[in-house]
C-alpha positions as CSV (number, residue, x, y, z in Angstrom):
1,M,135.3,125.8,112.7
2,R,137.8,126.9,115.9
3,H,136.1,130.3,115.7
4,R,132.3,128.3,115.4
5,L,133.1,126.0,118.6
6,S,134.4,129.1,120.4
7,R,130.6,130.5,119.7
8,S,129.0,127.6,120.6
9,A,130.9,127.4,124.2
10,A,130.7,131.0,124.9
11,H,126.6,130.7,123.9
12,R,126.2,127.4,126.0
13,F,128.3,128.8,128.8
14,Q,126.3,132.3,128.7
15,E,122.9,129.7,129.1
16,A,123.8,128.0,131.9
17,L,124.6,131.0,134.2
18,P,121.2,132.8,134.6
19,K,119.5,129.4,134.5
20,E,121.6,128.6,137.4
21,R,120.9,131.4,139.1
22,V,117.2,131.5,138.6
23,R,116.4,128.1,139.6
24,L,118.0,127.7,142.9
25,P,116.6,129.9,145.0
26,G,113.0,128.8,145.0
27,P,113.4,125.1,145.7
28,R,115.6,126.6,149.0
29,T,113.7,128.6,150.1
30,L,110.4,126.1,149.9
31,R,113.0,123.5,151.9
32,V,113.8,126.4,154.5
33,A,110.5,127.8,155.2
34,G,107.9,125.0,153.7
35,P,107.3,122.9,157.1
36,A,106.9,125.7,158.9
37,L,104.5,127.2,156.5
38,M,102.7,124.1,156.7
39,V,102.5,124.3,160.6
40,Y,101.2,127.4,160.1
41,G,98.6,126.5,157.7
42,A,97.5,123.2,159.5
43,A,97.7,125.1,162.8
44,T,95.5,128.2,161.7
45,L,93.1,126.0,160.7
46,L,92.3,124.0,163.5
47,H,92.1,126.6,166.0
48,L,89.4,128.3,163.2
49,A,87.6,125.5,163.3
50,V,87.4,124.2,167.1
51,L,86.6,128.1,167.5
52,A,83.5,128.4,164.7
53,V,82.5,125.1,166.7
54,M,82.6,127.1,170.0
55,I,81.0,130.1,169.0
56,P,77.4,129.7,170.3
57,P,74.4,130.3,168.2
58,G,73.2,133.6,167.2
59,G,76.9,135.5,169.1
60,P,79.6,137.4,167.3
61,G,81.1,135.3,164.7
62,L,84.9,134.4,163.8
63,R,85.8,137.3,162.3
64,D,84.7,139.3,165.7
65,R,85.9,136.6,167.6
66,L,89.6,137.4,166.8
67,L,88.8,141.0,166.8
68,A,87.7,141.1,170.5
69,W,89.4,142.8,173.8
70,D,93.1,144.4,172.6
71,G,92.5,143.6,169.1
72,R,89.7,146.1,168.8
73,L,91.3,148.5,170.9
74,Y,94.6,147.8,168.0
75,T,92.2,148.5,165.2
76,E,91.1,151.8,166.9
77,I,94.3,152.8,167.1
78,A,95.2,152.0,163.8
79,A,91.8,153.7,162.6
80,H,92.0,156.9,164.9
81,G,95.6,157.4,165.8
82,Y,96.3,157.6,169.8
83,P,94.2,160.3,172.4
84,T,96.1,163.2,173.1
85,G,96.3,162.8,177.1
86,F,94.6,160.7,180.0
87,T,91.1,159.9,179.8
88,E,88.7,161.3,182.3
89,P,85.3,160.0,182.7
90,L,85.3,161.8,186.2
91,P,87.0,165.0,186.9
92,G,90.5,164.1,188.9
93,R,89.8,160.8,188.1
94,P,91.3,159.4,185.3
95,D,91.1,156.2,183.1
96,G,93.2,154.4,180.9
97,N,93.0,154.5,177.1
98,N,94.6,153.3,174.0
99,L,98.3,155.5,175.0
100,A,99.2,151.9,177.0
101,F,99.6,150.2,173.9
102,F,102.9,149.7,171.9
103,P,103.0,151.7,168.3
104,L,104.6,149.4,165.7
105,F,101.0,146.3,165.5
106,P,98.7,149.2,164.7
107,L,101.2,151.3,162.4
108,L,101.2,147.7,160.4
109,V,97.9,147.4,160.4
110,R,97.6,150.9,159.0
111,A,100.0,150.4,156.3
112,V,98.4,147.0,155.5
113,H,94.7,148.7,155.3
114,T,96.5,151.1,153.1
115,V,97.6,149.0,150.2
116,T,94.9,146.5,150.3
117,R,92.2,148.9,150.8
118,L,91.0,145.9,153.3
119,D,88.8,147.7,156.5
120,H,91.0,148.4,159.6
121,G,89.6,145.0,161.1
122,T,90.5,142.7,158.7
123,A,93.9,144.8,158.4
124,A,94.8,144.1,161.5
125,I,94.0,140.2,161.1
126,V,96.0,139.5,158.4
127,T,98.5,141.4,159.7
128,A,98.9,138.9,162.8
129,N,98.6,135.9,160.9
130,L,101.7,137.4,158.6
131,A,103.7,138.0,161.3
132,F,102.4,134.6,162.6
133,A,103.5,132.7,159.4
134,A,107.1,134.5,159.6
135,A,107.6,133.7,163.1
136,L,107.0,130.1,163.0
137,V,109.5,130.3,160.1
138,V,112.3,132.4,162.2
139,V,111.5,129.7,164.9
140,D,112.2,126.8,162.9
141,R,115.5,128.4,161.8
142,L,116.5,129.5,165.1
143,T,115.8,125.8,166.7
144,T,117.5,124.0,164.1
145,R,120.8,126.0,164.2
146,L,120.3,125.0,168.3
147,Y,118.8,121.7,168.3
148,G,118.3,120.0,164.9
149,R,115.9,119.6,162.0
150,R,113.6,116.9,164.5
151,T,113.5,119.5,167.7
152,A,112.8,122.4,165.8
153,L,109.6,120.9,164.0
154,V,108.4,119.4,167.2
155,T,109.3,123.1,168.5
156,V,106.8,125.2,166.0
157,L,104.2,122.8,166.4
158,L,104.3,122.8,170.5
159,L,104.4,126.8,169.4
160,A,101.3,127.0,167.0
161,A,99.2,124.8,168.5
162,V,99.8,123.1,171.7
163,Q,100.3,125.7,174.4
164,P,97.2,127.0,176.1
165,M,96.3,130.2,174.5
166,S,98.1,130.0,170.7
167,L,94.9,131.2,169.4
168,V,95.9,134.2,170.5
169,F,98.6,134.6,167.3
170,V,96.0,134.6,164.4
171,M,94.0,136.6,166.7
172,A,94.3,141.0,165.9
173,Y,96.9,141.2,169.0
174,S,100.7,141.9,168.7
175,E,101.9,139.0,170.4
176,S,102.5,137.4,166.6
177,L,104.7,140.5,165.5
178,F,106.8,140.2,169.0
179,L,107.4,136.7,168.5
180,A,108.5,137.0,164.8
181,L,110.9,140.0,166.3
182,S,112.4,138.8,168.9
183,A,113.1,135.2,167.3
184,G,114.4,137.4,164.5
185,T,116.4,139.1,166.8
186,L,118.4,135.5,168.5
187,L,118.9,134.2,164.9
188,A,120.5,137.1,163.9
189,V,122.6,137.1,166.9
190,R,123.4,133.5,166.3
191,R,124.4,134.5,162.7
192,E,126.5,137.7,164.4
193,A,124.8,139.9,162.6
194,W,124.6,142.4,164.9
195,L,123.1,145.5,163.1
196,S,120.3,143.5,161.9
197,A,119.9,142.2,165.5
198,G,119.9,145.7,167.1
199,A,117.2,146.9,164.6
200,L,114.6,143.6,165.3
201,A,115.3,144.6,168.8
202,M,114.7,148.0,168.2
203,L,111.3,147.3,166.6
204,A,110.8,144.8,169.5
205,G,110.6,147.6,171.9
206,L,108.2,149.0,170.0
207,T,105.5,146.3,169.9
208,R,105.4,145.0,173.5
209,P,107.0,146.6,176.6
210,A,108.7,142.7,177.1
211,G,111.0,144.0,174.2
212,A,113.2,144.3,177.4
213,A,113.5,140.8,177.2
214,T,114.9,140.8,173.3
215,V,117.1,143.2,174.2
216,A,118.5,141.4,177.5
217,A,119.1,138.5,175.4
218,L,121.1,140.6,173.0
219,A,123.1,142.3,175.5
220,V,124.2,139.0,176.5
221,A,124.9,138.0,173.4
222,A,127.3,140.7,172.9
223,A,129.0,140.6,176.2
224,L,129.5,136.4,175.5
225,F,130.5,137.9,172.2
226,L,133.5,140.8,173.1
227,A,134.6,138.4,176.0
228,R,135.5,135.8,173.5
229,T,137.0,137.2,171.0
230,R,138.6,139.8,173.6
231,R,138.3,143.2,171.6
232,L,136.3,146.0,171.4
233,A,133.9,145.8,168.2
234,P,132.1,148.1,167.6
235,R,128.9,146.6,165.9
236,P,128.0,144.5,169.1
237,L,128.1,147.4,170.9
238,A,126.5,149.6,167.9
239,A,123.2,146.7,167.9
240,V,122.7,146.7,171.9
241,A,122.7,150.9,171.7
242,L,120.1,150.8,168.9
243,A,117.8,148.3,171.1
244,C,117.5,150.7,173.9
245,T,116.1,153.1,172.1
246,G,113.0,151.5,171.4
247,T,110.8,151.3,174.3
248,P,112.4,153.8,175.8
249,G,111.6,156.1,172.7
250,Y,107.6,155.5,173.0
251,L,107.5,155.8,176.9
252,W,108.9,159.3,176.2
253,W,106.8,160.2,173.6
254,V,103.8,159.3,175.5
255,A,105.2,161.6,178.4
256,R,105.9,164.2,176.3
257,R,102.3,163.8,175.1
258,V,100.4,163.7,178.3
259,G,102.4,165.8,180.3
260,R,103.8,164.0,182.8
261,P,106.8,161.4,183.0
262,D,105.6,158.5,184.0
263,A,102.2,158.8,182.2
264,W,102.5,155.4,180.3
265,F,102.6,153.6,183.6
266,A,100.0,155.9,185.2
267,I,97.7,154.8,182.4
268,Q,98.5,151.5,183.0
269,R,97.3,151.8,187.1
270,A,93.9,153.2,185.8
271,G,93.4,151.6,183.2
272,W,94.1,147.7,184.3
273,D,95.7,148.0,187.8
274,T,98.8,147.1,186.1
275,R,102.2,147.7,187.8
276,W,105.1,145.9,188.5
277,D,104.9,144.3,192.4
278,G,107.7,141.7,192.5
279,G,105.7,139.0,191.7
280,R,103.3,139.4,195.4
281,S,99.9,139.6,193.4
282,F,100.7,136.4,191.1
283,L,102.0,134.4,194.7
284,R,98.6,135.4,196.0
285,F,96.6,134.0,193.2
286,L,98.9,130.7,193.2
287,T,98.2,130.3,197.1
288,Q,94.2,131.1,197.4
289,T,93.5,128.7,194.3
290,L,95.3,125.9,195.2
291,T,94.2,126.1,198.4
292,S,90.8,126.9,198.2
293,G,90.1,127.5,194.7
294,D,87.0,126.1,192.5
295,G,87.2,127.7,189.4
296,W,88.2,125.9,186.0
297,V,89.6,128.7,184.8
298,A,91.4,129.9,187.6
299,V,92.5,126.4,188.6
300,S,93.8,125.4,185.2
301,T,95.8,128.8,185.0
302,A,97.7,128.2,188.1
303,V,98.4,124.2,187.0
304,L,99.7,125.4,183.4
305,L,101.7,128.5,184.9
306,L,103.6,126.4,187.3
307,A,104.0,123.7,184.6
308,V,105.6,126.7,182.5
309,I,108.0,127.7,185.8
310,D,109.0,124.3,186.2
311,A,109.8,123.5,182.4
312,T,111.6,126.9,182.3
313,L,113.9,125.9,184.9
314,V,115.0,122.3,183.5
315,T,116.6,124.3,180.7
316,C,118.5,126.5,183.2
317,H,121.9,124.1,182.5
318,R,125.1,124.6,180.4
319,S,123.6,123.0,177.6
320,T,120.9,125.9,177.0
321,W,121.9,128.9,174.3
322,P,122.1,132.0,177.3
323,P,120.9,134.3,175.1
324,L,117.9,132.4,174.4
325,L,117.9,131.7,178.4
326,V,118.1,134.9,179.3
327,Y,115.2,135.8,176.7
328,G,112.8,133.3,178.2
329,L,113.9,133.7,181.5
330,A,113.0,137.6,181.2
331,I,109.6,137.1,179.6
332,L,108.8,134.9,182.3
333,V,109.7,137.1,185.0
334,L,108.1,140.2,183.4
335,A,104.7,138.4,183.1
336,L,104.5,137.2,186.7
337,G,106.3,139.7,188.3
338,Q,103.4,142.6,187.6
339,S,99.9,142.7,188.8
340,S,98.0,141.9,185.4
341,F,94.9,140.0,185.7
342,Y,95.7,136.1,186.7
343,H,93.9,134.8,183.3
344,S,96.3,137.0,180.2
345,K,99.2,135.6,182.0
346,L,99.1,132.6,179.9
347,R,98.9,134.6,176.7
348,L,101.5,137.1,178.4
349,V,103.9,133.9,178.3
350,L,103.4,132.8,174.5
351,P,106.5,134.3,173.3
352,A,109.1,132.8,175.8
353,M,109.9,129.5,173.4
354,L,112.2,128.5,176.2
355,F,109.8,126.4,178.3
356,L,108.9,124.3,175.0
357,I,112.1,122.9,174.2
358,P,112.0,120.1,177.1
359,A,109.3,118.6,175.8
360,A,109.9,119.0,172.1
361,R,113.3,117.2,173.1
362,A,111.8,115.0,174.2
363,L,109.3,114.0,171.7
364,A,112.1,114.3,169.1
365,R,113.6,111.2,170.4
366,A,110.8,109.0,170.7
367,R,109.0,106.7,167.9
368,T,107.4,108.6,165.6
369,S,103.4,107.4,166.5
370,T,104.1,108.2,169.6
371,A,105.3,111.6,168.9
372,V,102.1,112.2,166.5
373,L,99.7,111.3,168.9
374,A,101.1,112.9,171.9
375,L,101.3,116.3,169.6
376,G,98.0,115.6,168.0
377,G,96.3,115.2,171.3
378,G,98.3,117.9,173.0
379,A,96.8,120.4,169.4
380,L,93.6,119.6,170.4
381,F,93.5,120.9,173.7
382,G,95.4,123.8,173.4
383,C,93.2,125.1,170.1
384,W,89.9,124.3,172.6
385,Y,91.6,125.9,175.8
386,G,91.8,129.4,173.5
387,A,88.7,128.7,172.1
388,Y,87.2,128.0,175.7
389,M,88.6,131.5,176.9
390,L,87.4,133.6,174.1
391,T,84.1,131.8,173.6
392,V,83.0,130.8,177.2
393,W,85.1,133.2,179.6
394,P,83.2,136.6,180.2
395,Y,86.4,138.4,180.6
396,A,89.9,139.6,178.7
397,I,92.3,137.3,177.7
């Protein structure tokens, strides 16, 4: 009898263990990722619905709009690779080419195409949307740790639908991937997972030149950690060293491919007249637009960028986590300090996150009905603005 009882107890114990291991991760994963994924689904549907309504009859369809401008160039890189050198339509007159675009996003598009056998254009849209969903989950986890559950949810809503040009996140652009990697870097830093943070920052540097902002945030976090612990820990130092290889590595590769050390910068200047000018062109644009401008896009861009600057400055106080502050400020400085097209600057500041925090915290403290009305109206405006820029505005976004 004693033997039978012990066997029965052992059997019950063995049955309990695997059930416990199999049952728990599913609900926990849904609790963690569910709200952000619901925001992704709702925001994407709203973006696509508004864009579909805005597309004029007889023009390019929804898929073509999602592949517009830089999306076509990324798709071309994924399908055919990079050119071997400068493009010169006229002898001695170099033109911009696809070497200006960083490699990680098109490499992932090629991987999705290889695995799914989707055409490269569809694979690019799928890649961007997978990255967008992942970015919202990571941003949600990061801001929950920093500001609490309610503020995190509002931040994700602002990020996904309310801020103008957030439509770009569902297009075949690299902003969604860059946001996912940068937010992942900050979350890994918050957890003191230094080598993961270094790897993610290195990948961010292979996605966009603004990866320098991610590296700067990681370096600040490592310096603060070393100062606080008062010991020379190898992992934070290794993380910063690893992060610093991304963007310089690609610039070195382009220089070797073209045969001159400033090749990437020369291609940027030749194709898009993009160069660092310390913000002179932006200040000139603001002055001309606010004193004599009459174009809707120019005036709205100037006003919205001033709002971004103001909201960013509001966060410059002691309660803001320093790595997030450095990251957001660096994104803003990089976007406004170069001579890129003024109508692209709202897109360039999309991944900054920092300027959304004051509004997110205020709405999180507001009554639920007030927050719902504000976020709903803001989402309609944000989705319409992006759709307008993609269907009515004739220039690149």
